[in-house]
C-alpha positions in Angstrom: 22.3 12.3 4.5 21.2 13.9 8.1 23.9 16.4 9.8 23.3 15.9 13.3 21.1 14.2 15.7 19.2 17.4 16.4 18.2 17.6 12.7 16.4 14.0 12.7 14.7 14.6 15.5 13.3 18.1 14.1 12.2 16.2 11.1 10.4 13.6 13.3 8.4 16.6 15.0 7.5 18.1 11.9 6.1 15.1 10.7 4.4 14.4 13.8 2.6 17.9 13.6 1.6 16.8 10.3 -0.1 13.5 11.1 -1.9 15.5 13.9 -3.1 18.4 12.0 -4.0 16.2 9.4 -6.2 14.4 11.7 -4.5 11.4 11.3 -4.1 10.9 15.3 -5.9 12.0 18.3 -4.6 12.5 21.6 -1.3 10.5 22.1 -2.0 8.3 19.2 0.7 7.4 16.7 4.3 6.6 16.5 7.2 7.9 14.1 10.9 6.3 13.8 13.9 6.7 11.6 16.7 4.0 11.4 20.5 5.6 11.4 22.1 2.1 11.2 21.5 -1.4 12.5 21.8 -0.4 16.0 20.6 3.4 15.8 17.1 4.3 15.8 15.1 7.6 16.8 11.7 6.9 18.0 8.8 9.0 19.2 8.2 9.0 23.0 4.9 7.4 24.8 2.3 9.2 26.1 3.0 12.4 24.1 0.8 13.9 21.5 2.7 14.2 18.0 1.5 17.6 17.5 3.3 18.8 20.4 6.5 17.0 20.4 10.0 19.2 21.1 13.2 17.5 19.6 14.3 16.8 23.5 11.7 14.1 23.8 12.5 12.0 20.8 14.3 8.9 22.1 17.6 7.5 20.8 17.6 3.5 21.4 19.3 0.7 19.9 17.9 -2.4 18.5 16.7 -3.6 21.5 15.0 -0.1 22.5 17.8 0.6 25.3 18.1 4.1 25.6 21.7 5.5 23.9 21.4 8.5 25.2 19.9 10.1 28.8 16.1 11.1 28.2 13.2 11.3 31.0 10.7 10.4 27.8 10.6 6.6 27.1 9.9 5.4 23.7 7.0 4.2 22.4 6.2 0.7 23.2 4.6 -0.1 19.4 8.1 0.5 18.4 8.2 -2.7 18.0 6.5 -3.4 14.7 8.8 -0.5 13.2 11.8 -2.7 13.9 10.1 -5.9 12.5 9.9 -3.7 9.2 13.6 -2.7 9.3 14.4 -6.0 10.0 12.6 -7.5 7.1 13.3 -4.8 4.8 17.0 -3.1 4.6 15.9 -0.6 2.0 13.4 1.1 4.6 14.8 3.9 6.8 11.7 5.2 8.4 8.2 4.1 9.4 5.1 6.0 10.3 2.2 4.6 12.4 -1.0 6.8 12.6 -4.8 6.2 12.8 -6.1 7.9 9.5 -9.9 8.0 10.1 -11.3 6.8 6.6 -8.4 3.9 5.8 -8.9 2.8 9.4 -12.5 2.5 9.1 -11.6 0.2 6.2 -9.3 -1.6 8.8 -12.1 -2.1 11.0 -14.7 -2.9 8.5 -12.3 -5.6 7.2 -11.9 -4.1 3.6 -8.5 -4.1 2.2 -7.8 -1.3 -0.5 -6.8 -3.2 -3.5 -9.0 -1.8 -6.3 -6.8 -0.4 -8.9 -8.8 2.7 -9.2 -6.4 5.7 -9.6 -3.0 6.2 -11.9 -1.4 7.9 -9.3 -2.2 5.1 -6.6 -1.3 2.1 -8.8 2.2 3.7 -9.5 3.2 5.0 -6.1 1.2 2.7 -3.7 -0.2 -0.3 -5.5 -2.3 -1.5 -3.1 -2.9 -1.6 1.1 -3.7 -5.0 2.3 -5.1 -5.7 5.9 -2.9 -7.5 8.6 -4.6 -9.7 11.0 -5.8 -8.0 14.7 -2.9 -8.0 17.3 -2.8 -6.6 20.4 -1.0 -3.1 20.5 2.4 -3.1 22.3 2.9 -7.0 21.9 4.6 -9.0 19.2 1.3 -10.0 18.0 1.2 -7.2 15.2 5.0 -7.4 14.0 4.0 -11.1 13.4 1.1 -10.1 11.9 2.7 -7.8 9.1 5.1 -10.6 8.1 2.8 -11.7 5.0 3.2 -8.2 3.6 6.0 -6.5 4.7 8.1 -7.6 1.5 5.6 -6.7 -1.0 3.9 -3.6 -0.1 4.9 -0.4 1.5 1.8 0.5 3.6 -0.5 -2.1 5.6 -3.8 -1.5 7.4 -3.9 -3.2 10.9 -7.3 -4.5 11.8 -9.2 -2.3 14.0 -6.4 -0.2 14.5 -5.0 1.9 12.0 -2.3 1.8 9.3 1.6 1.5 9.1 3.7 2.9 6.1 7.6 3.1 5.4 10.0 4.2 3.0 13.5 5.4 2.1 12.9 8.2 4.3 10.7 10.1 6.8 8.9 11.9 4.1 8.5 9.1 1.8 6.7 7.1 4.4 4.5 10.0 5.4 3.7 10.5 1.9 2.7 6.8 1.6 0.5 7.5 4.8 -1.1 10.6 3.3 -1.8 8.4 -0.1 -3.5 5.9 1.7 -5.9 7.8 3.4 -6.5 9.6 -0.1 -7.0 6.1 -1.7 -9.6 5.1 1.3 -11.1 8.6 0.8 -12.0 7.8 -3.0 -12.8 4.4 -2.3 -15.6 5.7 0.3 -17.1 8.1 -2.1 -16.9 6.2 -5.5 -18.7 3.5 -3.3 -21.4 5.9 -2.5 -21.7 6.5 -6.1 -22.6 3.1 -7.1 -19.2 1.5 -6.8 -15.7 2.0 -8.3 -14.6 1.3 -12.0 -11.5 -0.2 -12.2 -8.6 0.5 -14.6 -8.3 -2.4 -17.2 -5.8 -4.9 -17.3 -3.5 -3.6 -19.9 -3.7 0.0 -18.8 -2.3 -1.0 -15.6 0.2 -2.6 -16.8 1.7 0.4 -18.8 1.3 2.2 -15.2 3.7 -0.4 -13.7 5.8 0.2 -16.6 6.0 3.9 -15.8 6.7 3.2 -12.2 9.9 1.5 -13.2 10.5 4.6 -15.5 10.3 6.8 -12.7 12.8 4.5 -10.5 10.0 4.7 -7.6 11.9 3.4 -4.4 10.3 0.5 -2.4 8.2 -2.8 -3.3 5.3 -3.0 -5.4 2.5 -5.9 -4.8 1.2 -5.8 -8.6 2.1 -9.9 -8.8 -0.2 -10.6 -5.8 -2.9 -8.0 -6.5 -3.3 -8.6 -10.1 -1.7 -11.8 -11.7 -2.9 -10.8 -15.3 -1.2 -7.3 -15.3 2.0 -8.7 -14.3 2.2 -11.7 -16.9 3.6 -10.9 -20.3 0.7 -10.9 -22.8 -1.9 -9.9 -20.6 -2.7 -6.7 -22.1 -3.9 -8.6 -25.3 -6.7 -10.3 -23.1 -10.1 -9.5 -22.0 -10.7 -8.8 -18.3 -12.9 -11.7 -18.1 -10.0 -14.4 -20.1 -7.2 -12.5 -18.0 -9.1 -13.9 -14.6 -9.9 -17.0 -16.3 -6.1 -17.8 -17.0 -4.4 -15.9 -13.8 -6.8 -16.8 -11.3 -10.0 -15.0 -9.5 -7.1 -13.0 -7.5 -6.9 -10.6 -10.5 -8.5 -7.2 -9.4 -8.8 -5.6 -13.1 -11.8 -7.6 -14.0 -14.1 -4.8 -15.6 -17.6 -4.1 -13.5 -19.3 -6.0 -16.7 -17.1 -9.2 -16.0 -18.2 -9.2 -12.4 -21.7 -8.5 -13.2 -21.5 -11.9 -15.6 -19.8 -13.8 -13.0 -22.8 -13.0 -10.4 -25.5 -13.6 -12.9 -23.9 -16.9 -13.7 -23.6 -17.8 -10.0 -27.0 -16.9 -9.4 -28.2 -18.6 -12.3 -26.3 -21.6 -11.1 -28.0 -22.0 -7.6 -31.5 -21.1 -9.0 -31.1 -24.2 -11.4 -29.7 -26.4 -8.6 -32.4 -25.5 -6.2 -35.2 -26.2 -8.9 -33.5 -29.3 -10.4 -33.7 -31.2 -6.8 
Protein backbone atom coordinates (compact mmCIF):
# COMPACT_ATOMS: atom_id res chain seq x y z
CA UNK A 1 0.00 0.00 0.00
CA UNK A 2 1.41 3.39 -0.99
CA UNK A 3 1.59 6.01 1.75
CA UNK A 4 1.51 9.12 -0.39
CA UNK A 5 1.43 10.50 -3.92
CA UNK A 6 5.06 11.48 -3.51
CA UNK A 7 6.05 7.89 -2.77
CA UNK A 8 4.32 6.72 -5.96
CA UNK A 9 6.10 9.38 -8.01
CA UNK A 10 9.47 8.42 -6.52
CA UNK A 11 8.93 4.77 -7.44
CA UNK A 12 8.07 5.68 -11.03
CA UNK A 13 11.24 7.78 -11.23
CA UNK A 14 13.32 4.87 -9.91
CA UNK A 15 11.92 2.43 -12.46
CA UNK A 16 12.47 5.08 -15.13
CA UNK A 17 16.16 5.22 -14.19
CA UNK A 18 16.38 1.43 -14.30
CA UNK A 19 14.95 1.08 -17.80
CA UNK A 20 17.16 3.93 -18.99
CA UNK A 21 20.33 2.57 -17.38
CA UNK A 22 19.55 -0.94 -18.67
CA UNK A 23 19.41 0.43 -22.20
CA UNK A 24 15.72 -0.42 -22.58
CA UNK A 25 14.97 3.13 -23.76
CA UNK A 26 16.89 5.88 -25.52
CA UNK A 27 16.40 9.65 -25.36
CA UNK A 28 12.77 10.32 -24.32
CA UNK A 29 11.39 6.88 -25.25
CA UNK A 30 9.11 4.75 -23.09
CA UNK A 31 6.40 5.38 -20.53
CA UNK A 32 5.34 4.10 -17.12
CA UNK A 33 2.11 4.23 -15.15
CA UNK A 34 0.55 3.19 -11.85
CA UNK A 35 -3.17 2.78 -11.20
CA UNK A 36 -4.43 3.96 -7.80
CA UNK A 37 -8.15 3.58 -8.39
CA UNK A 38 -10.60 3.53 -11.30
CA UNK A 39 -10.17 7.25 -11.91
CA UNK A 40 -6.66 8.00 -10.62
CA UNK A 41 -3.42 7.19 -12.43
CA UNK A 42 0.15 8.41 -12.21
CA UNK A 43 1.92 8.53 -15.58
CA UNK A 44 5.25 9.67 -16.95
CA UNK A 45 5.44 12.99 -18.82
CA UNK A 46 5.95 13.36 -22.54
CA UNK A 47 9.26 14.60 -23.91
CA UNK A 48 11.33 13.72 -20.84
CA UNK A 49 14.10 11.12 -20.56
CA UNK A 50 13.07 8.31 -18.22
CA UNK A 51 16.56 8.40 -16.74
CA UNK A 52 16.26 12.00 -15.59
CA UNK A 53 12.73 12.32 -14.24
CA UNK A 54 12.01 13.93 -10.88
CA UNK A 55 8.83 13.42 -8.81
CA UNK A 56 7.29 16.79 -9.72
CA UNK A 57 7.33 15.77 -13.40
CA UNK A 58 5.01 12.79 -12.85
CA UNK A 59 1.44 13.53 -13.93
CA UNK A 60 -1.63 12.62 -11.91
CA UNK A 61 -4.56 12.05 -14.28
CA UNK A 62 -8.06 10.62 -14.49
CA UNK A 63 -9.22 7.85 -16.81
CA UNK A 64 -9.58 10.36 -19.66
CA UNK A 65 -6.04 11.69 -19.13
CA UNK A 66 -7.30 14.94 -17.69
CA UNK A 67 -4.94 16.42 -15.09
CA UNK A 68 -6.03 15.94 -11.48
CA UNK A 69 -3.44 18.36 -10.15
CA UNK A 70 -1.54 21.30 -11.72
CA UNK A 71 1.60 20.34 -13.64
CA UNK A 72 3.56 22.10 -16.38
CA UNK A 73 4.42 18.70 -17.89
CA UNK A 74 1.89 16.80 -20.00
CA UNK A 75 1.21 13.06 -19.73
CA UNK A 76 2.58 10.78 -22.43
CA UNK A 77 0.12 10.32 -25.27
CA UNK A 78 1.05 6.62 -25.42
CA UNK A 79 -0.57 6.00 -22.02
CA UNK A 80 -3.73 5.15 -23.98
CA UNK A 81 -2.44 1.59 -24.27
CA UNK A 82 -1.86 1.49 -20.50
CA UNK A 83 -5.45 2.53 -19.89
CA UNK A 84 -6.69 -0.25 -22.18
CA UNK A 85 -4.78 -2.82 -20.12
CA UNK A 86 -6.23 -1.42 -16.88
CA UNK A 87 -9.71 -1.50 -18.40
CA UNK A 88 -9.42 -5.14 -19.46
CA UNK A 89 -7.37 -6.49 -16.55
CA UNK A 90 -8.64 -5.40 -13.09
CA UNK A 91 -5.72 -7.25 -11.46
CA UNK A 92 -3.14 -4.97 -13.13
CA UNK A 93 -1.91 -1.97 -11.14
CA UNK A 94 1.18 -0.95 -13.14
CA UNK A 95 2.32 -0.91 -16.78
CA UNK A 96 5.75 -0.38 -18.38
CA UNK A 97 6.40 0.37 -22.05
CA UNK A 98 10.00 0.29 -23.30
CA UNK A 99 12.16 -0.59 -26.31
CA UNK A 100 14.51 -3.31 -25.02
CA UNK A 101 16.79 -3.78 -28.05
CA UNK A 102 16.82 -7.56 -28.47
CA UNK A 103 13.15 -8.11 -27.69
CA UNK A 104 12.28 -5.18 -29.95
CA UNK A 105 14.39 -6.77 -32.70
CA UNK A 106 12.21 -9.88 -32.42
CA UNK A 107 9.15 -7.62 -32.73
CA UNK A 108 10.66 -6.00 -35.82
CA UNK A 109 11.47 -9.41 -37.32
CA UNK A 110 7.95 -10.66 -36.59
CA UNK A 111 9.16 -13.48 -34.33
CA UNK A 112 7.15 -14.02 -31.11
CA UNK A 113 8.87 -15.25 -27.98
CA UNK A 114 6.88 -18.46 -27.70
CA UNK A 115 9.48 -21.23 -27.37
CA UNK A 116 9.47 -23.10 -24.08
CA UNK A 117 13.19 -23.08 -23.42
CA UNK A 118 13.82 -22.12 -19.80
CA UNK A 119 12.01 -23.09 -16.56
CA UNK A 120 11.96 -19.56 -15.13
CA UNK A 121 10.47 -18.15 -18.33
CA UNK A 122 7.82 -20.87 -18.46
CA UNK A 123 6.82 -20.34 -14.82
CA UNK A 124 6.89 -16.56 -14.54
CA UNK A 125 6.31 -15.31 -18.09
CA UNK A 126 4.93 -18.10 -20.26
CA UNK A 127 5.35 -16.49 -23.65
CA UNK A 128 5.34 -13.09 -25.31
CA UNK A 129 3.21 -12.68 -28.46
CA UNK A 130 3.40 -9.88 -31.04
CA UNK A 131 0.50 -7.45 -31.42
CA UNK A 132 -0.13 -6.05 -34.88
CA UNK A 133 1.50 -2.76 -35.84
CA UNK A 134 -0.30 0.42 -34.82
CA UNK A 135 0.55 4.10 -35.11
CA UNK A 136 2.01 5.38 -31.80
CA UNK A 137 -0.20 7.71 -29.75
CA UNK A 138 -3.37 6.54 -31.53
CA UNK A 139 -6.03 4.01 -30.56
CA UNK A 140 -4.55 1.56 -33.06
CA UNK A 141 -2.09 0.18 -30.50
CA UNK A 142 -4.64 -0.28 -27.68
CA UNK A 143 -6.92 -2.06 -30.16
CA UNK A 144 -4.05 -4.29 -31.34
CA UNK A 145 -3.56 -5.53 -27.76
CA UNK A 146 -7.07 -6.92 -27.40
CA UNK A 147 -6.37 -10.51 -28.59
CA UNK A 148 -3.61 -10.88 -25.98
CA UNK A 149 -4.39 -8.87 -22.84
CA UNK A 150 -6.39 -11.61 -21.12
CA UNK A 151 -3.81 -14.37 -21.58
CA UNK A 152 -0.40 -12.67 -21.38
CA UNK A 153 1.49 -10.36 -19.00
CA UNK A 154 3.96 -9.07 -21.60
CA UNK A 155 3.35 -8.27 -25.27
CA UNK A 156 5.69 -7.31 -28.10
CA UNK A 157 4.50 -4.41 -30.26
CA UNK A 158 5.28 -4.94 -33.95
CA UNK A 159 8.08 -2.60 -35.10
CA UNK A 160 7.80 -0.68 -31.85
CA UNK A 161 8.83 -2.25 -28.53
CA UNK A 162 7.32 -4.14 -25.62
CA UNK A 163 4.61 -3.70 -22.99
CA UNK A 164 4.59 -5.46 -19.62
CA UNK A 165 2.22 -5.23 -16.67
CA UNK A 166 1.60 -6.60 -13.20
CA UNK A 167 0.09 -6.25 -9.75
CA UNK A 168 2.67 -3.60 -8.88
CA UNK A 169 5.38 -1.60 -10.61
CA UNK A 170 8.27 -3.88 -9.65
CA UNK A 171 6.42 -6.87 -11.11
CA UNK A 172 5.73 -5.00 -14.34
CA UNK A 173 9.39 -3.95 -14.59
CA UNK A 174 10.69 -7.46 -13.81
CA UNK A 175 8.53 -8.82 -16.63
CA UNK A 176 10.15 -6.33 -18.98
CA UNK A 177 13.57 -7.52 -17.80
CA UNK A 178 12.52 -11.15 -18.23
CA UNK A 179 11.23 -10.45 -21.73
CA UNK A 180 14.57 -8.98 -22.79
CA UNK A 181 16.52 -11.83 -21.14
CA UNK A 182 14.26 -14.39 -22.85
CA UNK A 183 14.91 -12.69 -26.20
CA UNK A 184 18.65 -12.69 -25.56
CA UNK A 185 18.64 -16.44 -24.84
CA UNK A 186 16.59 -17.09 -27.97
CA UNK A 187 19.03 -15.07 -30.06
CA UNK A 188 22.13 -16.79 -28.65
CA UNK A 189 20.62 -20.30 -28.91
CA UNK A 190 19.61 -19.62 -32.50
CA UNK A 191 23.18 -18.61 -33.30
CA UNK A 192 24.34 -21.87 -31.72
CA UNK A 193 22.11 -23.98 -33.93
CA UNK A 194 18.64 -23.63 -32.52
CA UNK A 195 16.79 -23.86 -29.20
CA UNK A 196 15.84 -27.28 -27.81
CA UNK A 197 12.48 -26.95 -26.11
CA UNK A 198 11.42 -28.46 -22.79
CA UNK A 199 9.31 -31.65 -23.29
CA UNK A 200 5.56 -31.56 -22.74
CA UNK A 201 5.48 -33.48 -19.48
CA UNK A 202 8.20 -31.32 -17.94
CA UNK A 203 6.41 -28.13 -18.96
CA UNK A 204 3.28 -29.30 -17.19
CA UNK A 205 5.32 -29.79 -14.00
CA UNK A 206 6.52 -26.20 -14.30
CA UNK A 207 2.96 -24.94 -14.65
CA UNK A 208 2.05 -26.86 -11.49
CA UNK A 209 4.96 -25.14 -9.75
CA UNK A 210 3.58 -21.77 -10.88
CA UNK A 211 0.34 -22.63 -9.09
CA UNK A 212 2.25 -23.69 -5.98
CA UNK A 213 4.21 -20.41 -6.02
CA UNK A 214 0.92 -18.48 -6.37
CA UNK A 215 2.43 -16.32 -9.09
CA UNK A 216 0.07 -13.37 -9.80
CA UNK A 217 -1.07 -12.53 -13.30
CA UNK A 218 -2.30 -14.54 -16.27
CA UNK A 219 -0.59 -17.38 -18.09
CA UNK A 220 -0.98 -18.39 -21.75
CA UNK A 221 -0.34 -22.13 -21.58
CA UNK A 222 -3.71 -23.06 -23.09
CA UNK A 223 -2.84 -20.82 -26.04
CA UNK A 224 0.79 -21.75 -26.63
CA UNK A 225 0.86 -25.42 -25.66
CA UNK A 226 -2.49 -27.23 -25.66
CA UNK A 227 -0.82 -30.59 -25.06
CA UNK A 228 0.78 -29.44 -21.81
CA UNK A 229 -2.46 -27.85 -20.67
CA UNK A 230 -4.61 -30.94 -21.10
CA UNK A 231 -4.74 -33.77 -18.60
CA UNK A 232 -2.86 -36.87 -19.73
CA UNK A 233 -0.60 -35.02 -22.12
CA UNK A 234 2.46 -35.90 -20.06
CA UNK A 235 2.00 -39.52 -21.13
CA UNK A 236 2.25 -38.64 -24.84
CA UNK A 237 5.31 -38.23 -26.97
CA UNK A 238 5.71 -34.73 -28.45
CA UNK A 239 4.61 -36.03 -31.86
CA UNK A 240 1.52 -37.76 -30.40
CA UNK A 241 0.67 -34.62 -28.42
CA UNK A 242 0.94 -32.48 -31.54
CA UNK A 243 -1.28 -34.88 -33.47
CA UNK A 244 -3.89 -34.97 -30.74
CA UNK A 245 -3.98 -31.29 -29.80
CA UNK A 246 -2.89 -29.63 -33.03
CA UNK A 247 0.23 -28.12 -34.53
CA UNK A 248 -0.05 -25.08 -32.25
CA UNK A 249 1.74 -27.13 -29.61
CA UNK A 250 5.18 -25.58 -29.13
CA UNK A 251 6.57 -28.47 -27.12
CA UNK A 252 7.30 -30.66 -30.10
CA UNK A 253 10.83 -31.88 -29.80
CA UNK A 254 13.53 -30.96 -32.28
CA UNK A 255 13.44 -34.53 -33.61
CA UNK A 256 9.70 -34.34 -34.15
CA UNK A 257 10.05 -31.08 -36.05
CA UNK A 258 12.78 -32.56 -38.24
CA UNK A 259 10.59 -35.57 -38.96
CA UNK A 260 7.76 -33.27 -40.01
CA UNK A 261 10.04 -31.28 -42.31
CA UNK A 262 11.44 -34.44 -43.93
CA UNK A 263 7.91 -35.81 -44.42
CA UNK A 264 6.74 -32.57 -46.03
CA UNK A 265 9.75 -32.36 -48.35
CA UNK A 266 9.30 -36.03 -49.35
CA UNK A 267 5.63 -35.43 -50.05
CA UNK A 268 6.36 -32.45 -52.30
CA UNK A 269 9.12 -34.26 -54.22
CA UNK A 270 6.84 -37.25 -54.87
CA UNK A 271 4.04 -34.96 -55.99
CA UNK A 272 6.39 -33.19 -58.40
CA UNK A 273 7.73 -36.37 -60.02
CA UNK A 274 4.37 -38.15 -60.15
CA UNK A 275 2.82 -35.44 -62.32
